[in-house]
PQR file with spaces between the fields and no chain letter, atoms N, CA, C, O and H, PARSE charges and radii, in Angstrom:
ATOM       1  N    MET     1     -18.420  -37.620   22.632 -0.4000 1.5000
ATOM       2  CA   MET     1     -17.505  -37.750   21.500 -0.0000 2.0000
ATOM       3  C    MET     1     -16.568  -38.920   21.777  0.5500 1.7000
ATOM       4  O    MET     1     -16.330  -39.283   22.929 -0.5500 1.4000
ATOM       5  N    THR     2     -16.066  -39.478   20.752 -0.4000 1.5000
ATOM       6  CA   THR     2     -15.173  -40.633   20.857 -0.0000 2.0000
ATOM       7  C    THR     2     -13.747  -40.229   20.502  0.5500 1.7000
ATOM       8  O    THR     2     -13.481  -39.089   20.120 -0.5500 1.4000
ATOM       9  H    THR     2     -16.259  -39.183   19.816  0.4000 1.0000
ATOM      10  N    ASN     3     -12.865  -41.163   20.633 -0.4000 1.5000
ATOM      11  CA   ASN     3     -11.484  -40.958   20.205 -0.0000 2.0000
ATOM      12  C    ASN     3     -11.218  -41.907   19.057  0.5500 1.7000
ATOM      13  O    ASN     3     -10.832  -43.055   19.279 -0.5500 1.4000
ATOM      14  H    ASN     3     -13.081  -42.089   20.943  0.4000 1.0000
ATOM      15  N    PRO     4     -11.419  -41.443   17.821 -0.5600 1.5000
ATOM      16  CA   PRO     4     -11.234  -42.332   16.675  0.2800 2.0000
ATOM      17  C    PRO     4      -9.796  -42.816   16.564  0.5500 1.7000
ATOM      18  O    PRO     4      -8.857  -42.116   16.943 -0.5500 1.4000
ATOM      19  N    ARG     5      -9.644  -44.014   16.043 -0.4000 1.5000
ATOM      20  CA   ARG     5      -8.336  -44.606   15.822 -0.0000 2.0000
ATOM      21  C    ARG     5      -8.084  -44.660   14.318  0.5500 1.7000
ATOM      22  O    ARG     5      -9.014  -44.778   13.521 -0.5500 1.4000
ATOM      23  H    ARG     5     -10.407  -44.583   15.735  0.4000 1.0000
ATOM      24  N    TYR     6      -6.840  -44.573   13.958 -0.4000 1.5000
ATOM      25  CA   TYR     6      -6.439  -44.610   12.556 -0.0000 2.0000
ATOM      26  C    TYR     6      -5.513  -45.795   12.333  0.5500 1.7000
ATOM      27  O    TYR     6      -4.641  -46.073   13.156 -0.5500 1.4000
ATOM      28  H    TYR     6      -6.084  -44.477   14.606  0.4000 1.0000
ATOM      29  N    ILE     7      -5.706  -46.493   11.217 -0.4000 1.5000
ATOM      30  CA   ILE     7      -4.903  -47.663   10.876 -0.0000 2.0000
ATOM      31  C    ILE     7      -4.166  -47.412    9.563  0.5500 1.7000
ATOM      32  O    ILE     7      -4.581  -46.591    8.746 -0.5500 1.4000
ATOM      33  H    ILE     7      -6.415  -46.267   10.549  0.4000 1.0000
ATOM      34  N    SER     8      -3.083  -48.125    9.382 -0.4000 1.5000
ATOM      35  CA   SER     8      -2.285  -47.994    8.160 -0.0000 2.0000
ATOM      36  C    SER     8      -2.922  -48.775    7.014  0.5500 1.7000
ATOM      37  O    SER     8      -3.484  -49.850    7.220 -0.5500 1.4000
ATOM      38  H    SER     8      -2.745  -48.793   10.046  0.4000 1.0000
ATOM      39  N    THR     9      -2.829  -48.230    5.822 -0.4000 1.5000
ATOM      40  CA   THR     9      -3.329  -48.936    4.642 -0.0000 2.0000
ATOM      41  C    THR     9      -2.510  -50.190    4.355  0.5500 1.7000
ATOM      42  O    THR     9      -2.971  -51.073    3.631 -0.5500 1.4000
ATOM      43  H    THR     9      -2.372  -47.356    5.655  0.4000 1.0000
ATOM      44  N    ARG    10      -1.317  -50.282    4.906 -0.4000 1.5000
ATOM      45  CA   ARG    10      -0.488  -51.479    4.706 -0.0000 2.0000
ATOM      46  C    ARG    10      -0.654  -52.489    5.838  0.5500 1.7000
ATOM      47  O    ARG    10      -0.175  -53.618    5.734 -0.5500 1.4000
ATOM      48  H    ARG    10      -0.942  -49.566    5.495  0.4000 1.0000
ATOM      49  N    GLY    11      -1.326  -52.093    6.915 -0.4000 1.5000
ATOM      50  CA   GLY    11      -1.666  -53.015    7.984 -0.0000 2.0000
ATOM      51  C    GLY    11      -0.544  -53.486    8.888  0.5500 1.7000
ATOM      52  O    GLY    11      -0.732  -54.431    9.654 -0.5500 1.4000
ATOM      53  H    GLY    11      -1.715  -51.176    7.000  0.4000 1.0000
ATOM      54  N    GLN    12       0.622  -52.853    8.821 -0.4000 1.5000
ATOM      55  CA   GLN    12       1.757  -53.317    9.616 -0.0000 2.0000
ATOM      56  C    GLN    12       2.200  -52.312   10.676  0.5500 1.7000
ATOM      57  O    GLN    12       3.228  -52.518   11.320 -0.5500 1.4000
ATOM      58  H    GLN    12       0.775  -52.085    8.199  0.4000 1.0000
ATOM      59  N    ALA    13       1.455  -51.242   10.868 -0.4000 1.5000
ATOM      60  CA   ALA    13       1.789  -50.226   11.870 -0.0000 2.0000
ATOM      61  C    ALA    13       0.691  -50.224   12.929  0.5500 1.7000
ATOM      62  O    ALA    13      -0.445  -50.606   12.647 -0.5500 1.4000
ATOM      63  H    ALA    13       0.619  -51.075   10.344  0.4000 1.0000
ATOM      64  N    PRO    14       1.023  -49.797   14.142 -0.5600 1.5000
ATOM      65  CA   PRO    14       0.003  -49.773   15.190  0.2800 2.0000
ATOM      66  C    PRO    14      -1.079  -48.730   14.899  0.5500 1.7000
ATOM      67  O    PRO    14      -0.823  -47.715   14.251 -0.5500 1.4000
ATOM      68  N    ALA    15      -2.288  -48.999   15.390 -0.4000 1.5000
ATOM      69  CA   ALA    15      -3.376  -48.022   15.286 -0.0000 2.0000
ATOM      70  C    ALA    15      -3.045  -46.857   16.218  0.5500 1.7000
ATOM      71  O    ALA    15      -2.552  -47.058   17.328 -0.5500 1.4000
ATOM      72  H    ALA    15      -2.496  -49.823   15.917  0.4000 1.0000
ATOM      73  N    LEU    16      -3.320  -45.649   15.757 -0.4000 1.5000
ATOM      74  CA   LEU    16      -3.005  -44.447   16.528 -0.0000 2.0000
ATOM      75  C    LEU    16      -4.212  -43.534   16.606  0.5500 1.7000
ATOM      76  O    LEU    16      -5.137  -43.639   15.801 -0.5500 1.4000
ATOM      77  H    LEU    16      -3.720  -45.486   14.855  0.4000 1.0000
ATOM      78  N    GLY    17      -4.197  -42.631   17.588 -0.4000 1.5000
ATOM      79  CA   GLY    17      -5.214  -41.603   17.711 -0.0000 2.0000
ATOM      80  C    GLY    17      -4.909  -40.429   16.790  0.5500 1.7000
ATOM      81  O    GLY    17      -3.852  -40.382   16.160 -0.5500 1.4000
ATOM      82  H    GLY    17      -3.445  -42.545   18.242  0.4000 1.0000
ATOM      83  N    PHE    18      -5.834  -39.491   16.716 -0.4000 1.5000
ATOM      84  CA   PHE    18      -5.723  -38.357   15.798 -0.0000 2.0000
ATOM      85  C    PHE    18      -4.429  -37.567   15.992  0.5500 1.7000
ATOM      86  O    PHE    18      -3.721  -37.292   15.024 -0.5500 1.4000
ATOM      87  H    PHE    18      -6.692  -39.529   17.227  0.4000 1.0000
ATOM      88  N    GLU    19      -4.116  -37.200   17.242 -0.4000 1.5000
ATOM      89  CA   GLU    19      -2.927  -36.374   17.483 -0.0000 2.0000
ATOM      90  C    GLU    19      -1.651  -37.069   17.011  0.5500 1.7000
ATOM      91  O    GLU    19      -0.789  -36.450   16.387 -0.5500 1.4000
ATOM      92  H    GLU    19      -4.691  -37.424   18.029  0.4000 1.0000
ATOM      93  N    ASP    20      -1.542  -38.358   17.316 -0.4000 1.5000
ATOM      94  CA   ASP    20      -0.343  -39.101   16.911 -0.0000 2.0000
ATOM      95  C    ASP    20      -0.235  -39.222   15.396  0.5500 1.7000
ATOM      96  O    ASP    20       0.858  -39.128   14.837 -0.5500 1.4000
ATOM      97  H    ASP    20      -2.242  -38.861   17.823  0.4000 1.0000
ATOM      98  N    VAL    21      -1.369  -39.432   14.733 -0.4000 1.5000
ATOM      99  CA   VAL    21      -1.376  -39.534   13.269 -0.0000 2.0000
ATOM     100  C    VAL    21      -1.006  -38.194   12.643  0.5500 1.7000
ATOM     101  O    VAL    21      -0.262  -38.138   11.665 -0.5500 1.4000
ATOM     102  H    VAL    21      -2.257  -39.509   15.187  0.4000 1.0000
ATOM     103  N    LEU    22      -1.532  -37.125   13.216 -0.4000 1.5000
ATOM     104  CA   LEU    22      -1.242  -35.789   12.701 -0.0000 2.0000
ATOM     105  C    LEU    22       0.256  -35.502   12.763  0.5500 1.7000
ATOM     106  O    LEU    22       0.825  -34.935   11.830 -0.5500 1.4000
ATOM     107  H    LEU    22      -2.137  -37.171   14.011  0.4000 1.0000
ATOM     108  N    LEU    23       0.882  -35.892   13.853 -0.4000 1.5000
ATOM     109  CA   LEU    23       2.318  -35.653   14.012 -0.0000 2.0000
ATOM     110  C    LEU    23       3.172  -36.645   13.225  0.5500 1.7000
ATOM     111  O    LEU    23       4.271  -36.307   12.786 -0.5500 1.4000
ATOM     112  H    LEU    23       0.420  -36.353   14.610  0.4000 1.0000
ATOM     113  N    ALA    24       2.672  -37.865   13.046 -0.4000 1.5000
ATOM     114  CA   ALA    24       3.453  -38.901   12.363 -0.0000 2.0000
ATOM     115  C    ALA    24       3.486  -38.719   10.852  0.5500 1.7000
ATOM     116  O    ALA    24       4.499  -39.002   10.213 -0.5500 1.4000
ATOM     117  H    ALA    24       1.779  -38.140   13.402  0.4000 1.0000
ATOM     118  N    GLY    25       2.388  -38.252   10.282 -0.4000 1.5000
ATOM     119  CA   GLY    25       2.313  -38.181    8.820 -0.0000 2.0000
ATOM     120  C    GLY    25       2.061  -39.567    8.266  0.5500 1.7000
ATOM     121  O    GLY    25       0.957  -40.097    8.395 -0.5500 1.4000
ATOM     122  H    GLY    25       1.565  -38.023   10.801  0.4000 1.0000
ATOM     123  N    LEU    26       3.066  -40.158    7.652 -0.4000 1.5000
ATOM     124  CA   LEU    26       2.939  -41.528    7.143 -0.0000 2.0000
ATOM     125  C    LEU    26       3.106  -42.529    8.274  0.5500 1.7000
ATOM     126  O    LEU    26       3.770  -42.255    9.273 -0.5500 1.4000
ATOM     127  H    LEU    26       3.963  -39.728    7.546  0.4000 1.0000
ATOM     128  N    ALA    27       2.497  -43.686    8.103 -0.4000 1.5000
ATOM     129  CA   ALA    27       2.663  -44.771    9.065 -0.0000 2.0000
ATOM     130  C    ALA    27       4.084  -45.321    8.971  0.5500 1.7000
ATOM     131  O    ALA    27       4.749  -45.155    7.949 -0.5500 1.4000
ATOM     132  H    ALA    27       1.957  -43.909    7.291  0.4000 1.0000
ATOM     133  N    ARG    28       4.546  -45.973   10.030 -0.4000 1.5000
ATOM     134  CA   ARG    28       5.904  -46.529   10.058 -0.0000 2.0000
ATOM     135  C    ARG    28       6.146  -47.544    8.953  0.5500 1.7000
ATOM     136  O    ARG    28       7.281  -47.738    8.518 -0.5500 1.4000
ATOM     137  H    ARG    28       4.005  -46.108   10.861  0.4000 1.0000
ATOM     138  N    ASP    29       5.068  -48.196    8.497 -0.4000 1.5000
ATOM     139  CA   ASP    29       5.222  -49.199    7.432 -0.0000 2.0000
ATOM     140  C    ASP    29       5.121  -48.589    6.038  0.5500 1.7000
ATOM     141  O    ASP    29       5.092  -49.312    5.042 -0.5500 1.4000
ATOM     142  H    ASP    29       4.146  -48.039    8.851  0.4000 1.0000
ATOM     143  N    GLY    30       5.067  -47.247    5.965 -0.4000 1.5000
ATOM     144  CA   GLY    30       4.995  -46.558    4.680 -0.0000 2.0000
ATOM     145  C    GLY    30       3.587  -46.368    4.159  0.5500 1.7000
ATOM     146  O    GLY    30       3.394  -45.769    3.101 -0.5500 1.4000
ATOM     147  H    GLY    30       5.091  -46.659    6.774  0.4000 1.0000
ATOM     148  N    GLY    31       2.599  -46.869    4.886 -0.4000 1.5000
ATOM     149  CA   GLY    31       1.207  -46.715    4.469 -0.0000 2.0000
ATOM     150  C    GLY    31       0.629  -45.368    4.885  0.5500 1.7000
ATOM     151  O    GLY    31       1.270  -44.579    5.580 -0.5500 1.4000
ATOM     152  H    GLY    31       2.755  -47.356    5.745  0.4000 1.0000
ATOM     153  N    LEU    32      -0.567  -45.137    4.451 -0.4000 1.5000
ATOM     154  CA   LEU    32      -1.310  -43.946    4.846 -0.0000 2.0000
ATOM     155  C    LEU    32      -2.238  -44.307    5.992  0.5500 1.7000
ATOM     156  O    LEU    32      -2.767  -45.418    6.039 -0.5500 1.4000
ATOM     157  H    LEU    32      -1.088  -45.777    3.887  0.4000 1.0000
ATOM     158  N    TYR    33      -2.436  -43.384    6.907 -0.4000 1.5000
ATOM     159  CA   TYR    33      -3.390  -43.627    7.984 -0.0000 2.0000
ATOM     160  C    TYR    33      -4.794  -43.261    7.520  0.5500 1.7000
ATOM     161  O    TYR    33      -5.016  -42.191    6.953 -0.5500 1.4000
ATOM     162  H    TYR    33      -2.007  -42.482    6.868  0.4000 1.0000
ATOM     163  N    VAL    34      -5.726  -44.153    7.765 -0.4000 1.5000
ATOM     164  CA   VAL    34      -7.146  -43.940    7.452 -0.0000 2.0000
ATOM     165  C    VAL    34      -7.946  -44.303    8.698  0.5500 1.7000
ATOM     166  O    VAL    34      -7.470  -45.074    9.531 -0.5500 1.4000
ATOM     167  H    VAL    34      -5.547  -45.022    8.225  0.4000 1.0000
ATOM     168  N    PRO    35      -9.158  -43.757    8.840 -0.5600 1.5000
ATOM     169  CA   PRO    35      -9.955  -44.083   10.024  0.2800 2.0000
ATOM     170  C    PRO    35     -10.255  -45.581   10.103  0.5500 1.7000
ATOM     171  O    PRO    35     -10.554  -46.225    9.098 -0.5500 1.4000
ATOM     172  N    GLU    36     -10.170  -46.112   11.306 -0.4000 1.5000
ATOM     173  CA   GLU    36     -10.522  -47.512   11.534 -0.0000 2.0000
ATOM     174  C    GLU    36     -12.019  -47.717   11.279  0.5500 1.7000
ATOM     175  O    GLU    36     -12.432  -48.723   10.703 -0.5500 1.4000
ATOM     176  H    GLU    36      -9.927  -45.589   12.123  0.4000 1.0000
ATOM     177  N    ILE    37     -12.818  -46.745   11.718 -0.4000 1.5000
ATOM     178  CA   ILE    37     -14.265  -46.737   11.472 -0.0000 2.0000
ATOM     179  C    ILE    37     -14.607  -45.382   10.864  0.5500 1.7000
ATOM     180  O    ILE    37     -14.327  -44.340   11.457 -0.5500 1.4000
ATOM     181  H    ILE    37     -12.483  -45.927   12.185  0.4000 1.0000
ATOM     182  N    TRP    38     -15.213  -45.400    9.682 -0.4000 1.5000
ATOM     183  CA   TRP    38     -15.544  -44.154    8.995 -0.0000 2.0000
ATOM     184  C    TRP    38     -16.809  -43.538    9.588  0.5500 1.7000
ATOM     185  O    TRP    38     -17.821  -44.223    9.736 -0.5500 1.4000
ATOM     186  H    TRP    38     -15.441  -46.247    9.201  0.4000 1.0000
ATOM     187  N    PRO    39     -16.759  -42.244    9.931 -0.5600 1.5000
ATOM     188  CA   PRO    39     -17.968  -41.574   10.411  0.2800 2.0000
ATOM     189  C    PRO    39     -19.063  -41.624    9.342  0.5500 1.7000
ATOM     190  O    PRO    39     -18.782  -41.578    8.144 -0.5500 1.4000
ATOM     191  N    GLN    40     -20.293  -41.717    9.789 -0.4000 1.5000
ATOM     192  CA   GLN    40     -21.433  -41.781    8.874 -0.0000 2.0000
ATOM     193  C    GLN    40     -22.274  -40.515    9.010  0.5500 1.7000
ATOM     194  O    GLN    40     -22.511  -40.034   10.118 -0.5500 1.4000
ATOM     195  H    GLN    40     -20.522  -41.754   10.761  0.4000 1.0000
ATOM     196  N    PHE    41     -22.716  -39.991    7.896 -0.4000 1.5000
ATOM     197  CA   PHE    41     -23.637  -38.858    7.873 -0.0000 2.0000
ATOM     198  C    PHE    41     -24.884  -39.309    7.134  0.5500 1.7000
ATOM     199  O    PHE    41     -24.805  -39.797    6.007 -0.5500 1.4000
ATOM     200  H    PHE    41     -22.524  -40.382    6.996  0.4000 1.0000
ATOM     201  N    SER    42     -26.032  -39.144    7.769 -0.4000 1.5000
ATOM     202  CA   SER    42     -27.294  -39.527    7.126 -0.0000 2.0000
ATOM     203  C    SER    42     -27.690  -38.461    6.108  0.5500 1.7000
ATOM     204  O    SER    42     -27.115  -37.373    6.075 -0.5500 1.4000
ATOM     205  H    SER    42     -26.097  -38.747    8.684  0.4000 1.0000
ATOM     206  N    ALA    43     -28.666  -38.783    5.292 -0.4000 1.5000
ATOM     207  CA   ALA    43     -29.180  -37.804    4.324 -0.0000 2.0000
ATOM     208  C    ALA    43     -29.718  -36.584    5.059  0.5500 1.7000
ATOM     209  O    ALA    43     -29.544  -35.457    4.596 -0.5500 1.4000
ATOM     210  H    ALA    43     -29.134  -39.667    5.319  0.4000 1.0000
ATOM     211  N    ASP    44     -30.370  -36.795    6.198 -0.4000 1.5000
ATOM     212  CA   ASP    44     -30.874  -35.666    6.990 -0.0000 2.0000
ATOM     213  C    ASP    44     -29.730  -34.817    7.532  0.5500 1.7000
ATOM     214  O    ASP    44     -29.823  -33.589    7.549 -0.5500 1.4000
ATOM     215  H    ASP    44     -30.511  -37.711    6.575  0.4000 1.0000
ATOM     216  N    ASP    45     -28.652  -35.463    7.976 -0.4000 1.5000
ATOM     217  CA   ASP    45     -27.475  -34.722    8.450 -0.0000 2.0000
ATOM     218  C    ASP    45     -26.938  -33.823    7.335  0.5500 1.7000
ATOM     219  O    ASP    45     -26.628  -32.654    7.566 -0.5500 1.4000
ATOM     220  H    ASP    45     -28.577  -36.460    7.963  0.4000 1.0000
ATOM     221  N    ILE    46     -26.832  -34.368    6.151 -0.4000 1.5000
ATOM     222  CA   ILE    46     -26.280  -33.620    5.015 -0.0000 2.0000
ATOM     223  C    ILE    46     -27.203  -32.475    4.620  0.5500 1.7000
ATOM     224  O    ILE    46     -26.737  -31.372    4.335 -0.5500 1.4000
ATOM     225  H    ILE    46     -27.084  -35.318    5.963  0.4000 1.0000
ATOM     226  N    ARG    47     -28.504  -32.730    4.600 -0.4000 1.5000
ATOM     227  CA   ARG    47     -29.454  -31.648    4.290 -0.0000 2.0000
ATOM     228  C    ARG    47     -29.352  -30.521    5.315  0.5500 1.7000
ATOM     229  O    ARG    47     -29.453  -29.348    4.958 -0.5500 1.4000
ATOM     230  H    ARG    47     -28.883  -33.627    4.832  0.4000 1.0000
ATOM     231  N    ALA    48     -29.155  -30.869    6.576 -0.4000 1.5000
ATOM     232  CA   ALA    48     -29.050  -29.862    7.635 -0.0000 2.0000
ATOM     233  C    ALA    48     -27.792  -29.011    7.488  0.5500 1.7000
ATOM     234  O    ALA    48     -27.721  -27.920    8.054 -0.5500 1.4000
ATOM     235  H    ALA    48     -29.073  -31.823    6.866  0.4000 1.0000
ATOM     236  N    MET    49     -26.808  -29.483    6.745 -0.4000 1.5000
ATOM     237  CA   MET    49     -25.553  -28.750    6.556 -0.0000 2.0000
ATOM     238  C    MET    49     -25.617  -27.722    5.432  0.5500 1.7000
ATOM     239  O    MET    49     -24.708  -26.902    5.306 -0.5500 1.4000
ATOM     240  H    MET    49     -26.866  -30.369    6.285  0.4000 1.0000
ATOM     241  N    LYS    50     -26.654  -27.743    4.623 -0.4000 1.5000
ATOM     242  CA   LYS    50     -26.664  -26.926    3.404 -0.0000 2.0000
ATOM     243  C    LYS    50     -26.602  -25.425    3.648  0.5500 1.7000
ATOM     244  O    LYS    50     -26.129  -24.686    2.784 -0.5500 1.4000
ATOM     245  H    LYS    50     -27.393  -28.409    4.725  0.4000 1.0000
ATOM     246  N    ASP    51     -27.060  -24.962    4.787 -0.4000 1.5000
ATOM     247  CA   ASP    51     -27.052  -23.527    5.052 -0.0000 2.0000
ATOM     248  C    ASP    51     -25.927  -23.089    5.986  0.5500 1.7000
ATOM     249  O    ASP    51     -25.872  -21.924    6.382 -0.5500 1.4000
ATOM     250  H    ASP    51     -27.443  -25.562    5.489  0.4000 1.0000
ATOM     251  N    LEU    52     -25.042  -23.996    6.336 -0.4000 1.5000
ATOM     252  CA   LEU    52     -23.938  -23.649    7.228 -0.0000 2.0000
ATOM     253  C    LEU    52     -22.885  -22.828    6.485  0.5500 1.7000
ATOM     254  O    LEU    52     -22.697  -22.975    5.278 -0.5500 1.4000
ATOM     255  H    LEU    52     -25.086  -24.942    6.014  0.4000 1.0000
ATOM     256  N    SER    53     -22.210  -21.968    7.233 -0.4000 1.5000
ATOM     257  CA   SER    53     -21.076  -21.243    6.661 -0.0000 2.0000
ATOM     258  C    SER    53     -19.954  -22.251    6.414  0.5500 1.7000
ATOM     259  O    SER    53     -19.981  -23.361    6.944 -0.5500 1.4000
ATOM     260  H    SER    53     -22.364  -21.849    8.214  0.4000 1.0000
ATOM     261  N    TYR    54     -18.975  -21.859    5.612 -0.4000 1.5000
ATOM     262  CA   TYR    54     -17.864  -22.772    5.325 -0.0000 2.0000
ATOM     263  C    TYR    54     -17.149  -23.220    6.601  0.5500 1.7000
ATOM     264  O    TYR    54     -16.908  -24.415    6.769 -0.5500 1.4000
ATOM     265  H    TYR    54     -18.953  -20.957    5.181  0.4000 1.0000
ATOM     266  N    PRO    55     -16.799  -22.288    7.516 -0.5600 1.5000
ATOM     267  CA   PRO    55     -16.126  -22.738    8.746  0.2800 2.0000
ATOM     268  C    PRO    55     -16.995  -23.678    9.589  0.5500 1.7000
ATOM     269  O    PRO    55     -16.486  -24.653   10.141 -0.5500 1.4000
ATOM     270  N    ALA    56     -18.289  -23.397    9.694 -0.4000 1.5000
ATOM     271  CA   ALA    56     -19.190  -24.258   10.473 -0.0000 2.0000
ATOM     272  C    ALA    56     -19.330  -25.628    9.813  0.5500 1.7000
ATOM     273  O    ALA    56     -19.389  -26.647   10.501 -0.5500 1.4000
ATOM     274  H    ALA    56     -18.702  -22.604    9.246  0.4000 1.0000
ATOM     275  N    LEU    57     -19.384  -25.652    8.484 -0.4000 1.5000
ATOM     276  CA   LEU    57     -19.471  -26.913    7.744 -0.0000 2.0000
ATOM     277  C    LEU    57     -18.199  -27.739    7.946  0.5500 1.7000
ATOM     278  O    LEU    57     -18.264  -28.946    8.180 -0.5500 1.4000
ATOM     279  H    LEU    57     -19.336  -24.824    7.926  0.4000 1.0000
ATOM     280  N    ALA    58     -17.058  -27.086    7.855 -0.4000 1.5000
ATOM     281  CA   ALA    58     -15.783  -27.782    8.058 -0.0000 2.0000
ATOM     282  C    ALA    58     -15.714  -28.381    9.457  0.5500 1.7000
ATOM     283  O    ALA    58     -15.267  -29.516    9.622 -0.5500 1.4000
ATOM     284  H    ALA    58     -17.005  -26.105    7.666  0.4000 1.0000
ATOM     285  N    GLN    59     -16.148  -27.634   10.461 -0.4000 1.5000
ATOM     286  CA   GLN    59     -16.142  -28.142   11.832 -0.0000 2.0000
ATOM     287  C    GLN    59     -17.063  -29.344   11.968  0.5500 1.7000
ATOM     288  O    GLN    59     -16.697  -30.341   12.590 -0.5500 1.4000
ATOM     289  H    GLN    59     -16.510  -26.712   10.327  0.4000 1.0000
ATOM     290  N    LYS    60     -18.245  -29.258   11.395 -0.4000 1.5000
ATOM     291  CA   LYS    60     -19.233  -30.340   11.479 -0.0000 2.0000
ATOM     292  C    LYS    60     -18.693  -31.625   10.838  0.5500 1.7000
ATOM     293  O    LYS    60     -18.895  -32.720   11.363 -0.5500 1.4000
ATOM     294  H    LYS    60     -18.542  -28.448   10.889  0.4000 1.0000
ATOM     295  N    ILE    61     -18.014  -31.482    9.709 -0.4000 1.5000
ATOM     296  CA   ILE    61     -17.487  -32.652    9.005 -0.0000 2.0000
ATOM     297  C    ILE    61     -16.232  -33.202    9.688  0.5500 1.7000
ATOM     298  O    ILE    61     -16.067  -34.419    9.778 -0.5500 1.4000
ATOM     299  H    ILE    61     -17.851  -30.592    9.282  0.4000 1.0000
ATOM     300  N    MET    62     -15.363  -32.340   10.163 -0.4000 1.5000
ATOM     301  CA   MET    62     -14.101  -32.788   10.761 -0.0000 2.0000
ATOM     302  C    MET    62     -14.252  -33.347   12.172  0.5500 1.7000
ATOM     303  O    MET    62     -13.476  -34.213   12.575 -0.5500 1.4000
ATOM     304  H    MET    62     -15.497  -31.352   10.090  0.4000 1.0000
ATOM     305  N    ALA    63     -15.234  -32.869   12.927 -0.4000 1.5000
ATOM     306  CA   ALA    63     -15.381  -33.260   14.335 -0.0000 2.0000
ATOM     307  C    ALA    63     -15.365  -34.774   14.557  0.5500 1.7000
ATOM     308  O    ALA    63     -14.661  -35.230   15.458 -0.5500 1.4000
ATOM     309  H    ALA    63     -15.865  -32.166   12.600  0.4000 1.0000
ATOM     310  N    PRO    64     -16.104  -35.577   13.785 -0.5600 1.5000
ATOM     311  CA   PRO    64     -16.066  -37.021   14.035  0.2800 2.0000
ATOM     312  C    PRO    64     -14.704  -37.661   13.729  0.5500 1.7000
ATOM     313  O    PRO    64     -14.389  -38.723   14.266 -0.5500 1.4000
ATOM     314  N    PHE    65     -13.911  -37.038   12.888 -0.4000 1.5000
ATOM     315  CA   PHE    65     -12.584  -37.568   12.569 -0.0000 2.0000
ATOM     316  C    PHE    65     -11.566  -37.212   13.657  0.5500 1.7000
ATOM     317  O    PHE    65     -10.580  -37.923   13.850 -0.5500 1.4000
ATOM     318  H    PHE    65     -14.166  -36.176   12.451  0.4000 1.0000
ATOM     319  N    ILE    66     -11.813  -36.118   14.358 -0.4000 1.5000
ATOM     320  CA   ILE    66     -10.891  -35.606   15.369 -0.0000 2.0000
ATOM     321  C    ILE    66     -11.226  -36.128   16.758  0.5500 1.7000
ATOM     322  O    ILE    66     -10.328  -36.361   17.568 -0.5500 1.4000
ATOM     323  H    ILE    66     -12.615  -35.541   14.202  0.4000 1.0000
ATOM     324  N    GLY    67     -12.514  -36.314   17.038 -0.4000 1.5000
ATOM     325  CA   GLY    67     -12.946  -36.794   18.349 -0.0000 2.0000
ATOM     326  C    GLY    67     -12.646  -35.781   19.432  0.5500 1.7000
ATOM     327  O    GLY    67     -12.855  -34.581   19.250 -0.5500 1.4000
ATOM     328  H    GLY    67     -13.243  -36.125   16.380  0.4000 1.0000
ATOM     329  N    ASP    68     -12.151  -36.271   20.567 -0.4000 1.5000
ATOM     330  CA   ASP    68     -11.861  -35.407   21.715 -0.0000 2.0000
ATOM     331  C    ASP    68     -10.459  -34.808   21.671  0.5500 1.7000
ATOM     332  O    ASP    68     -10.070  -34.089   22.592 -0.5500 1.4000
ATOM     333  H    ASP    68     -11.981  -37.245   20.715  0.4000 1.0000
ATOM     334  N    ALA    69      -9.702  -35.088   20.627 -0.4000 1.5000
ATOM     335  CA   ALA    69      -8.317  -34.607   20.550 -0.0000 2.0000
ATOM     336  C    ALA    69      -8.244  -33.085   20.520  0.5500 1.7000
ATOM     337  O    ALA    69      -7.309  -32.500   21.067 -0.5500 1.4000
ATOM     338  H    ALA    69     -10.018  -35.673   19.880  0.4000 1.0000
ATOM     339  N    ILE    70      -9.212  -32.445   19.894 -0.4000 1.5000
ATOM     340  CA   ILE    70      -9.294  -30.983   19.862 -0.0000 2.0000
ATOM     341  C    ILE    70     -10.683  -30.616   20.357  0.5500 1.7000
ATOM     342  O    ILE    70     -11.671  -31.006   19.735 -0.5500 1.4000
ATOM     343  H    ILE    70      -9.972  -32.920   19.450  0.4000 1.0000
ATOM     344  N    PRO    71     -10.791  -29.876   21.460 -0.5600 1.5000
ATOM     345  CA   PRO    71     -12.114  -29.492   21.958  0.2800 2.0000
ATOM     346  C    PRO    71     -12.905  -28.729   20.895  0.5500 1.7000
ATOM     347  O    PRO    71     -12.339  -27.970   20.109 -0.5500 1.4000
ATOM     348  N    SER    72     -14.208  -28.942   20.885 -0.4000 1.5000
ATOM     349  CA   SER    72     -15.080  -28.326   19.881 -0.0000 2.0000
ATOM     350  C    SER    72     -14.910  -26.811   19.829  0.5500 1.7000
ATOM     351  O    SER    72     -14.887  -26.223   18.748 -0.5500 1.4000
ATOM     352  H    SER    72     -14.668  -29.558   21.524  0.4000 1.0000
ATOM     353  N    ALA    73     -14.793  -26.180   20.992 -0.4000 1.5000
ATOM     354  CA   ALA    73     -14.635  -24.720   21.031 -0.0000 2.0000
ATOM     355  C    ALA    73     -13.337  -24.287   20.350  0.5500 1.7000
ATOM     356  O    ALA    73     -13.297  -23.239   19.707 -0.5500 1.4000
ATOM     357  H    ALA    73     -14.813  -26.657   21.871  0.4000 1.0000
ATOM     358  N    ASP    74     -12.284  -25.082   20.485 -0.4000 1.5000
ATOM     359  CA   ASP    74     -11.003  -24.757   19.850 -0.0000 2.0000
ATOM     360  C    ASP    74     -11.036  -25.029   18.352  0.5500 1.7000
ATOM     361  O    ASP    74     -10.358  -24.355   17.576 -0.5500 1.4000
ATOM     362  H    ASP    74     -12.317  -25.934   21.007  0.4000 1.0000
ATOM     363  N    LEU    75     -11.820  -26.011   17.953 -0.4000 1.5000
ATOM     364  CA   LEU    75     -11.925  -26.357   16.536 -0.0000 2.0000
ATOM     365  C    LEU    75     -12.603  -25.245   15.746  0.5500 1.7000
ATOM     366  O    LEU    75     -12.349  -25.071   14.554 -0.5500 1.4000
ATOM     367  H    LEU    75     -12.371  -26.559   18.584  0.4000 1.0000
ATOM     368  N    LYS    76     -13.464  -24.498   16.420 -0.4000 1.5000
ATOM     369  CA   LYS    76     -14.157  -23.386   15.756 -0.0000 2.0000
ATOM     370  C    LYS    76     -13.159  -22.339   15.353  0.5500 1.7000
ATOM     371  O    LYS    76     -13.535  -21.317   14.778 -0.5500 1.4000
ATOM     372  H    LYS    76     -13.670  -24.639   17.388  0.4000 1.0000
């Protein structure tokens, strides 16, 4: 797993990790934090999700946005 970075939509605040963005809310420059690199899901990935329970689906989708900040077992 990686540690995704988040950047401000206004481009004037430092890039931060998930935990820092979660605690900061808005960026210092008033922008919103968005992923620097958006996770990609293939058509096969999405098809494989169709039978997952809601909590399992949420974990599968959120994991790439969170990275190692929250261990997978805790995210469940």
